[in-house]
N, C-alpha and C positions, 0 to 999 in steps of 0.2 A: 123296542123298549124306549121309553121317554124319560129324559133326565131334565130336571129343572134347576136353575141357578137362582136362588133367592136374592142374591145381591144384585145380579143383573136385572132381575124383575123389579126390585126396589128402584134402581137408577132409571130404568126404562119408564116406570110409572111416573117418576118425578119429571123426566124429560117430556113425556107426552102431556102431562098436566100443564107444564110451562108453555108448550106449543099451543094447547087449547085455551090458554089463559085462565086456567082454574086456580083458585087460591088455596085449595086443600087437596091432599092425596091421602087415601086410606089404604093401608097395606097390612097384611098379617104381621104381627110383631114377633121379634125374637131378640135375644140379648145382643147378637151381632148387629142386627138392623138398628137397634137403639143406639149402640155405640157409633155406628156410621152416621146416624142422624145427629148425634151430639157433635161429631167432628164437622159435619156440614154446617151446623148452626154456629159453632165456634169460628169457623172460617168465613162465615157470612154468605154462604150459598143458599141457606134457607132461613126464614125468620124464626122458626121454632118448631117444636114437635110435642106431641102429647100421646101417652099410652092410655087407652081405655080398656078396662077389664070387665065391661058389662056383658060380654059375649063369652061363649066357651073358649074361643081363640082370641087372646088379646090383640088389639089393633093399634097400629102406630099411626 
């Protein structure tokens, strides 16, 4: 059986994007991930975030 950790996935995607020098990261959105993104923005770790709802699954 496989378990996924959405918070670890979010942080890993951000870390991998920084390593690859990408300026954007797209991840499936949730209320918890948005709250984490807000804290990361407020603390200066990310410049900003945006939630797009143009797909069946909102993206952060």
